[in-house]
KEKE-3310 file (N, C-alpha, C; in steps of 0.2 Angstrom, whole numbers, plus 5000, padded with zeros to 4 digits):
npx = (5082:5077:5064:5068:5069:5060:5057:5052:5062:5075:5092:5103:5107:5095:5095:5089:5087:5096:5102:5117:5113:5101:5096:5102:5101:5094:5093:5076:5069:5058:5040:5029:5035:5044:5034:5028:5037:5039:5027:5029:5035:5050:5055:5064:5075:5076:5086:5087:5076:5065:5058:5046:5041:5032:5022:5020:5017:5028:5039:5045:5052:5063:5081:5080:5084:5082:5072:5061:5067:5076:5089:5101:5115:5126:5122:5117:5126:5131:5126:5128:5121:5114:5106:5099:5082:5074:5063:5058:5048:5048:5060:5076:5085:5099:5102:5100:5111:5124:5124:5126:5138:5149:5149:5135:5123:5108:5091:5078:5062:5044:5032:5016:5004:4990:4992:5007:5010:5007:5017:5026:5027:5026:5039:5047:5046:5050:5061:5068:5065:5054:5042:5024:5016:5002:4996:4999:4991:4979:4976:4978:4965:4957:4958:4955:4941:4938:4940:4929:4918:4917:4907:4897:4893:4903:4907:4907:4925:4935:4950:4960:4977:4984:4984:4982:4993:4976:4980:4980:4981:4985:4981:4991:4997:4998:4988:4977:4975:4971:4960:4952:4951:4945:4933:4928:4929:4942:4942:4951:4959:4965:4972:4986:5002:5006:5020:5026:5019:5010:5005:4999:4988:4982:4975:4975:4987:5003:5012:5029:5038:5044:5057:5049:5040:5024:5012:5005:4996:4990:4979:4966:4953:4942:4942:4941:4928:4923:4925:4916:4915:4907:4911:4922:4937:4947:4964:4974:4987:4999:4998:4992:4979:4965:4950:4942:4943:4934:4921:4925:4931:4919:4910:4918:4917:4902:4896:4897:4892:4897:4898:4885:4878:4884:4896:4908:4923:4935:4949:4960:4976:4986:4978:4977:4990:5001:5008:5012:5009:5000:4988:4980:4971:4965:4958:4948:4943:4941:4930:4920:4920:4916:4905:4896:4897:4886:4873:4854:4849:4863:4866:4864:4873:4891)
npy = (4964:4960:4958:4960:4965:4972:4985:5000:5004:5000:4993:4985:4974:4970:4975:4987:5006:5015:5031:5040:5055:5064:5064:5077:5078:5071:5058:5052:5038:5033:5037:5039:5041:5052:5062:5061:5065:5078:5082:5082:5091:5091:5095:5103:5096:5085:5082:5075:5067:5053:5053:5050:5053:5067:5073:5082:5097:5106:5096:5093:5103:5100:5090:5077:5059:5049:5033:5025:5012:5013:5021:5035:5031:5037:5052:5051:5051:5060:5070:5068:5061:5059:5049:5039:5032:5017:5006:4989:4986:4996:4998:4992:4978:4978:4991:5000:4991:4993:5007:5007:5000:5011:5019:5026:5029:5017:5015:5005:5003:4993:4991:4983:4983:4994:4997:4996:5006:5017:5016:5018:5031:5038:5032:5039:5054:5052:5049:5061:5069:5078:5087:5080:5078:5088:5082:5067:5063:5067:5054:5045:5047:5045:5032:5025:5028:5023:5008:5009:5008:4999:4989:4976:4970:4967:4973:4963:4962:4965:4971:4975:4976:4974:4970:4956:4945:4946:4952:4953:4956:4948:4942:4947:4960:4980:4986:4977:4977:4991:4991:4983:4990:5000:4996:4986:4968:4958:4948:4939:4935:4926:4920:4915:4918:4906:4897:4890:4903:4897:4889:4899:4901:4893:4880:4868:4866:4859:4864:4872:4873:4886:4900:4914:4931:4929:4935:4944:4936:4930:4929:4922:4924:4915:4913:4925:4927:4916:4921:4929:4945:4961:4973:4980:4988:4999:5004:5018:5015:4998:4996:5005:5010:5020:5031:5030:5017:5010:5007:4997:4987:4983:4979:4968:4959:4956:4948:4946:4950:4963:4967:4966:4975:4987:4988:4996:5004:5018:5022:5034:5027:5030:5029:5015:5010:5020:5022:5031:5048:5049:5040:5048:5053:5041:5035:5043:5044:5032:5024:5029:5029:5014:5011:5022:5014:5006:5014:5019:5016:5018:5008:5015:5023:5030)
npz = (4998:5012:5024:5040:5052:5068:5068:5059:5051:5044:5042:5026:5034:5038:5052:5066:5060:5065:5066:5070:5071:5069:5050:5039:5025:5011:5002:4992:4986:4985:4982:4988:5002:5000:4999:5011:5019:5016:5020:5033:5038:5032:5020:5018:5019:5008:4995:4985:4974:4965:4950:4950:4960:4964:4971:4987:4978:4977:4980:4965:4961:4968:4962:4951:4951:4943:4939:4951:4948:4941:4945:4944:4950:4951:4952:4961:4973:4969:4977:4990:5000:5016:5019:5011:5009:5004:4997:4999:4990:4981:4975:4969:4976:4972:4968:4980:4987:4981:4981:4995:4996:4994:5004:5010:5018:5020:5022:5026:5020:5021:5024:5027:5030:5036:5051:5053:5042:5049:5059:5053:5051:5064:5068:5059:5066:5077:5073:5069:5079:5079:5083:5089:5075:5066:5054:5059:5071:5061:5054:5064:5070:5060:5056:5069:5068:5054:5059:5069:5062:5052:5042:5043:5031:5017:5002:4988:4981:4966:4963:4951:4945:4934:4918:4906:4909:4920:4937:4954:4971:4985:5003:5011:5012:5007:5002:5002:5016:5018:5008:5017:5029:5024:5022:5010:5003:4999:4986:4982:4993:4999:4989:4982:4973:4962:4952:4937:4926:4918:4926:4936:4931:4926:4938:4937:4930:4934:4946:4955:4968:4973:4979:4979:4977:4982:4982:4974:4966:4947:4937:4928:4917:4918:4931:4939:4936:4942:4955:4956:4958:4967:4963:4954:4953:4944:4946:4943:4945:4949:4934:4920:4921:4914:4915:4904:4901:4908:4903:4893:4903:4909:4901:4897:4909:4910:4913:4927:4946:4946:4932:4928:4935:4933:4941:4939:4944:4943:4951:4961:4960:4968:4980:4987:4986:4990:5005:5019:5022:5012:5015:5024:5016:5008:5018:5019:5005:4999:5007:5004:4989:4989:4996:4988:4977:4979:4981:4979:4963:4956:4947:4936:4933:4929)
capx = (5081:5071:5063:5070:5070:5053:5057:5047:5066:5080:5098:5101:5108:5091:5097:5085:5091:5097:5108:5119:5111:5094:5099:5099:5102:5090:5088:5070:5068:5051:5036:5026:5039:5044:5026:5027:5043:5036:5020:5030:5040:5055:5055:5071:5081:5075:5090:5083:5068:5063:5056:5038:5043:5028:5018:5018:5020:5035:5044:5047:5060:5071:5083:5079:5088:5078:5067:5062:5070:5084:5089:5106:5119:5133:5118:5115:5134:5135:5121:5130:5115:5115:5102:5097:5078:5072:5056:5057:5045:5048:5066:5080:5091:5106:5105:5103:5119:5130:5125:5128:5146:5150:5147:5130:5118:5101:5085:5073:5055:5040:5023:5011:4997:4990:4996:5015:5013:5006:5021:5032:5025:5028:5046:5051:5044:5056:5069:5071:5065:5051:5035:5017:5014:4995:4993:4999:4985:4972:4979:4977:4961:4951:4960:4951:4934:4936:4938:4924:4911:4917:4902:4898:4891:4905:4906:4916:4930:4942:4954:4963:4983:4989:4980:4985:4987:4975:4983:4979:4985:4981:4980:4998:4999:4995:4983:4974:4970:4968:4953:4949:4948:4939:4925:4929:4932:4945:4939:4957:4963:4967:4974:4995:5004:5010:5026:5026:5013:5003:5001:4994:4980:4975:4977:4977:4996:5008:5016:5033:5039:5050:5055:5047:5034:5019:5005:5003:4992:4988:4972:4961:4945:4937:4943:4939:4920:4920:4924:4909:4915:4901:4914:4926:4939:4953:4965:4980:4995:5003:4993:4989:4969:4961:4944:4937:4945:4928:4916:4929:4930:4912:4907:4922:4917:4896:4892:4897:4889:4901:4897:4879:4876:4887:4900:4916:4926:4944:4951:4967:4981:4990:4977:4977:4998:5005:5009:5013:5002:4993:4984:4973:4966:4964:4954:4942:4939:4940:4922:4915:4920:4913:4898:4894:4895:4881:4867:4851:4854:4869:4867:4863:4879:4897)
capy = (4970:4957:4960:4955:4971:4973:4992:5001:5006:4994:4995:4981:4969:4970:4980:4993:5010:5021:5035:5044:5061:5066:5064:5081:5077:5066:5055:5048:5034:5031:5043:5041:5043:5059:5067:5059:5068:5086:5084:5081:5097:5088:5095:5107:5091:5082:5084:5071:5062:5049:5057:5049:5059:5071:5074:5088:5102:5109:5091:5094:5108:5096:5087:5071:5056:5045:5030:5017:5003:5013:5028:5036:5031:5043:5056:5050:5051:5067:5075:5069:5062:5056:5043:5035:5029:5014:5003:4983:4984:5000:4996:4985:4978:4979:4999:4999:4987:4999:5014:5006:5002:5018:5020:5029:5024:5015:5014:5002:5000:4989:4992:4977:4985:5001:4999:4995:5012:5022:5017:5021:5039:5039:5031:5046:5060:5052:5049:5068:5076:5083:5086:5076:5082:5086:5076:5059:5065:5068:5050:5041:5048:5043:5024:5023:5028:5017:5003:5006:5007:4993:4986:4967:4967:4971:4973:4958:4967:4962:4975:4974:4979:4972:4966:4951:4944:4949:4952:4957:4956:4944:4947:4949:4966:4984:4987:4972:4981:4999:4990:4981:4995:5005:4993:4981:4963:4955:4941:4935:4937:4919:4917:4914:4917:4901:4896:4896:4907:4892:4884:4901:4903:4886:4874:4859:4863:4858:4871:4871:4876:4893:4905:4921:4933:4924:4941:4944:4930:4931:4926:4919:4927:4912:4914:4931:4926:4910:4925:4934:4951:4965:4977:4980:4992:4999:5010:5021:5009:5000:4997:5015:5009:5026:5031:5025:5010:5007:5003:4991:4979:4980:4973:4960:4955:4959:4941:4946:4955:4969:4968:4965:4981:4992:4993:4995:5010:5018:5027:5036:5021:5030:5028:5010:5007:5024:5021:5037:5052:5048:5036:5052:5053:5032:5034:5049:5043:5025:5022:5034:5024:5007:5014:5024:5009:5002:5019:5017:5021:5018:5004:5018:5028:5026)
capz = (5005:5014:5031:5047:5057:5070:5066:5053:5046:5044:5036:5024:5035:5044:5057:5065:5056:5070:5065:5077:5072:5061:5042:5033:5016:5010:4994:4993:4980:4986:4981:4995:5006:4999:5001:5020:5021:5014:5025:5041:5038:5031:5012:5015:5019:5003:4989:4979:4972:4959:4944:4951:4967:4960:4976:4985:4972:4979:4978:4961:4959:4969:4959:4950:4951:4939:4941:4957:4945:4939:4947:4943:4956:4951:4953:4970:4975:4969:4981:4996:5006:5023:5020:5004:5009:4999:5001:4998:4982:4976:4972:4967:4980:4969:4966:4987:4989:4977:4986:5006:4996:4992:5013:5008:5022:5016:5024:5020:5023:5019:5027:5024:5033:5038:5055:5050:5039:5052:5065:5051:5052:5070:5069:5056:5068:5082:5071:5064:5083:5076:5087:5087:5068:5065:5050:5062:5072:5057:5051:5069:5071:5053:5056:5073:5066:5051:5063:5073:5057:5045:5039:5041:5025:5014:4995:4987:4978:4962:4962:4946:4946:4928:4914:4900:4911:4925:4942:4959:4978:4991:5010:5013:5005:5010:4996:5005:5022:5015:5005:5019:5032:5020:5020:5005:5005:4994:4984:4981:4999:5000:4981:4982:4967:4959:4947:4933:4922:4916:4936:4941:4927:4928:4944:4933:4929:4939:4950:4957:4974:4971:4984:4977:4980:4980:4986:4969:4959:4940:4936:4922:4917:4921:4939:4940:4934:4948:4963:4958:4962:4966:4963:4951:4953:4939:4950:4940:4947:4944:4928:4922:4920:4914:4917:4899:4901:4912:4897:4892:4907:4911:4896:4898:4914:4911:4917:4933:4948:4946:4928:4929:4939:4932:4945:4941:4945:4941:4956:4961:4963:4977:4988:4986:4987:4994:5010:5023:5024:5008:5017:5025:5009:5006:5023:5016:4998:4999:5010:5000:4983:4991:4998:4984:4972:4980:4981:4976:4955:4954:4941:4930:4933:4924)
cpx = (5075:5070:5065:5070:5062:5052:5053:5054:5073:5085:5096:5104:5104:5091:5092:5092:5091:5103:5110:5114:5104:5098:5098:5099:5100:5089:5082:5068:5062:5045:5033:5028:5042:5039:5026:5032:5042:5031:5021:5036:5047:5060:5062:5076:5081:5080:5089:5079:5069:5058:5047:5036:5038:5024:5023:5020:5028:5043:5049:5052:5064:5073:5080:5083:5088:5073:5068:5068:5074:5087:5099:5110:5123:5129:5117:5122:5135:5131:5124:5126:5118:5112:5098:5090:5074:5067:5058:5052:5046:5056:5070:5086:5097:5107:5106:5109:5123:5130:5129:5136:5150:5151:5140:5124:5112:5097:5081:5066:5051:5035:5019:5006:4997:4993:5003:5015:5013:5013:5026:5033:5028:5036:5051:5051:5049:5063:5074:5069:5060:5044:5030:5014:5006:4992:4996:4993:4979:4972:4976:4968:4954:4953:4956:4944:4932:4936:4931:4917:4913:4911:4901:4898:4894:4905:4911:4919:4933:4945:4960:4970:4986:4984:4985:4993:4985:4979:4980:4982:4979:4983:4986:5002:4995:4990:4977:4973:4970:4961:4949:4946:4943:4932:4924:4930:4936:4945:4945:4961:4966:4972:4982:4995:5008:5014:5026:5020:5008:5001:4997:4987:4977:4979:4977:4985:4998:5011:5024:5036:5047:5049:5056:5041:5027:5011:5003:4999:4989:4985:4970:4954:4942:4935:4940:4929:4918:4920:4921:4910:4909:4902:4920:4932:4946:4956:4972:4986:4993:5003:4990:4982:4970:4954:4939:4939:4938:4922:4918:4928:4923:4908:4912:4919:4907:4892:4895:4893:4890:4896:4888:4874:4880:4893:4906:4918:4933:4944:4958:4972:4982:4987:4977:4986:5004:5004:5011:5007:4998:4987:4978:4968:4963:4956:4949:4939:4937:4932:4918:4915:4916:4906:4893:4892:4889:4874:4861:4852:4858:4872:4866:4869:4884:4901)
cpy = (4962:4960:4955:4960:4971:4979:4994:5003:5000:4995:4987:4974:4966:4974:4986:4999:5015:5028:5040:5050:5062:5066:5071:5083:5071:5064:5052:5044:5031:5037:5044:5043:5050:5064:5066:5065:5077:5088:5083:5087:5098:5090:5097:5103:5085:5084:5081:5067:5057:5053:5054:5052:5066:5076:5078:5091:5105:5102:5093:5099:5104:5092:5079:5067:5049:5041:5026:5013:5004:5020:5027:5036:5037:5050:5058:5051:5057:5073:5074:5066:5059:5049:5043:5029:5024:5012:4995:4983:4985:4999:4992:4983:4979:4987:5001:4996:4992:5005:5013:5004:5006:5021:5026:5026:5024:5014:5012:5003:4996:4987:4989:4977:4992:5003:5000:5003:5017:5023:5018:5030:5042:5038:5038:5051:5058:5053:5057:5074:5080:5082:5082:5082:5082:5083:5067:5060:5064:5060:5045:5041:5045:5033:5020:5025:5024:5011:5002:5006:5003:4989:4978:4967:4971:4970:4968:4961:4963:4969:4974:4979:4978:4969:4962:4949:4947:4949:4956:4955:4952:4947:4949:4956:4972:4986:4983:4976:4987:4996:4987:4986:5001:5003:4987:4973:4962:4949:4936:4937:4932:4915:4919:4913:4910:4902:4890:4900:4903:4888:4891:4903:4897:4880:4868:4859:4862:4864:4868:4876:4882:4897:4912:4920:4929:4928:4943:4940:4934:4927:4926:4925:4923:4913:4918:4928:4921:4915:4929:4939:4955:4969:4978:4986:4993:5005:5012:5017:5005:5001:5004:5013:5018:5025:5028:5019:5006:5004:4996:4984:4979:4976:4967:4956:4957:4953:4941:4949:4960:4972:4970:4972:4986:4994:4991:5002:5012:5023:5029:5029:5023:5030:5021:5007:5013:5022:5030:5041:5052:5046:5039:5052:5045:5032:5038:5046:5037:5022:5024:5031:5018:5008:5017:5021:5007:5007:5018:5020:5020:5014:5009:5024:5026:5026)
cpz = (5009:5022:5036:5053:5060:5069:5061:5048:5047:5039:5032:5023:5040:5051:5057:5062:5062:5069:5071:5079:5066:5054:5042:5028:5015:5003:4997:4987:4981:4986:4985:5001:5005:5001:5008:5020:5022:5019:5031:5042:5036:5026:5011:5018:5012:4997:4984:4977:4965:4957:4945:4959:4966:4966:4983:4979:4971:4976:4971:4957:4965:4964:4957:4949:4947:4942:4948:4954:4943:4939:4945:4950:4957:4954:4959:4973:4975:4973:4990:5001:5012:5025:5013:5008:5001:5003:4995:4992:4979:4973:4973:4971:4977:4969:4976:4990:4986:4980:4993:5002:4995:5000:5013:5013:5020:5020:5023:5024:5020:5024:5026:5027:5035:5045:5056:5046:5044:5058:5062:5050:5059:5071:5062:5060:5073:5079:5070:5073:5082:5085:5085:5082:5067:5061:5053:5065:5069:5058:5057:5071:5065:5053:5061:5071:5061:5056:5066:5068:5051:5046:5040:5036:5019:5006:4993:4981:4973:4960:4957:4946:4939:4924:4910:4903:4916:4931:4949:4964:4982:4998:5014:5010:5010:5010:5002:5010:5022:5013:5011:5025:5030:5019:5013:5005:4998:4993:4983:4987:5001:4994:4981:4975:4966:4953:4944:4930:4922:4922:4936:4937:4926:4934:4942:4931:4933:4939:4953:4962:4973:4976:4981:4978:4978:4982:4979:4963:4952:4940:4930:4923:4920:4928:4941:4941:4941:4954:4962:4962:4961:4965:4959:4950:4948:4943:4943:4938:4949:4936:4926:4917:4918:4914:4910:4897:4906:4909:4897:4897:4910:4906:4897:4903:4916:4914:4924:4939:4946:4938:4924:4931:4938:4936:4945:4940:4943:4947:4955:4962:4968:4982:4990:4990:4990:5002:5013:5023:5020:5009:5022:5020:5007:5010:5022:5011:4997:5000:5004:4993:4986:4992:4992:4978:4973:4982:4977:4968:4951:4947:4935:4928:4929:4930)
residu = (MET:LYS:ARG:GLU:ALA:LYS:GLU:PRO:LEU:TRP:ASP:LEU:GLU:GLY:ARG:PRO:PHE:ARG:PRO:GLU:ARG:PRO:PRO:ARG:ARG:ILE:VAL:SER:LEU:VAL:PRO:SER:LEU:THR:GLU:THR:LEU:PHE:GLU:LEU:GLY:LEU:GLY:ASP:ARG:VAL:VAL:GLY:ARG:THR:ASP:TYR:CYS:ILE:TYR:PRO:ALA:GLU:ALA:ARG:SER:ILE:PRO:ALA:VAL:GLY:GLY:THR:LYS:ASN:PRO:ASP:LEU:ALA:ARG:ILE:LEU:ALA:LEU:HIS:PRO:ASP:VAL:VAL:PHE:VAL:ASN:VAL:GLU:GLU:ASN:ARG:GLU:ALA:ASP:ALA:ARG:ALA:LEU:ALA:ALA:GLN:GLY:ILE:PRO:VAL:ALA:VAL:SER:PHE:PRO:ARG:SER:VAL:ALA:GLU:ALA:ILE:ALA:LEU:ILE:ARG:HIS:LEU:THR:ALA:LEU:PHE:GLY:LEU:SER:ARG:PRO:PRO:VAL:LEU:GLU:GLU:ILE:GLU:GLU:LEU:GLU:ALA:ALA:ARG:ARG:GLN:THR:ILE:PRO:GLU:ARG:ARG:PRO:ARG:VAL:PHE:CYS:ALA:ILE:TRP:LYS:ASP:PRO:TRP:MET:THR:PHE:ASN:ALA:GLU:THR:TYR:ALA:HIS:ASP:VAL:LEU:THR:LEU:CYS:GLY:GLY:GLU:ASN:VAL:PHE:ALA:ARG:ARG:ARG:ARG:ARG:TYR:PRO:LEU:ALA:ALA:ASP:LEU:ASN:PRO:GLU:ALA:PRO:ALA:ARG:PRO:VAL:ALA:ARG:ASP:ASP:ARG:TYR:PRO:ARG:LEU:SER:GLU:GLU:GLU:ILE:ARG:ARG:ALA:ALA:PRO:GLU:LEU:ILE:LEU:LEU:PRO:SER:GLU:PRO:TYR:PRO:PHE:GLN:PRO:GLU:ASP:VAL:ALA:THR:ILE:ARG:ALA:ARG:PHE:ALA:ASP:THR:PRO:ALA:GLY:ARG:ALA:GLY:ARG:VAL:ARG:TRP:ILE:ASP:GLY:SER:LEU:LEU:PHE:TRP:HIS:GLY:THR:ARG:LEU:ARG:HIS:ALA:LEU:ARG:ILE:LEU:PRO:GLU:VAL:LEU:HIS:GLY:ALA:PHE:VAL:SER:GLY:ASP:GLU:ALA:GLN:ASP)
# end
């Protein structure tokens, strides 16, 4: 499901997704889009969701069709959807193409920036003929306010999205743009993933060119220490970091500025990785997390 279209939604051939009429029966395989559809007042059109589509609470009453990576295609077909929403990162192309082969329209999304995420919300409101929703106005106002207040001196942040091996994201991701807009500096913004794993963990090892995603580099602990992060973030997804991991990671990186100052924070991962209307929460909460890590006396806090 490679991105080819310039519009926020496209079909599997890269053409803009433009149905003749607004879909009335929707299966969403993207948790952030499920939440967005409900917040746009379209929840009554959602007839199927994944096991991970748990926001808002009303979504949990909708029949589940499996996970994002392993949906039950027969169950989806039985729901007779007018469209199935998928995402390049969340879902498998094989599943999307199997649905399309059965005549089910598939709409693909892949926002890689805050601007593209907002464009997707605008596109959905137009697709369904909605009047301008208050949640969209709220997000646009928050975004504009954040762009006017990004500090010149931003904390250097390492955000771990996996461990054993450690993994993070570079500048070509939605999470990076959210982090930047909220006032952080991604210390691995320019780091590309190398193949195989040995080459990613050791720059002296030979790498081979491959046509694969290089936006999520894997890191050695030594490379993380050399990056000298001032703040380490442990999001709850995709790796399920827990609040109790903070003390362990702080000790593990005690020789970094973040470790020495006690600036290791657990956060709700949806704030960084869920595009859609969840963005309004990210734009409110993450700046406070980044700023709060540097307030006077923070070194003594957990």
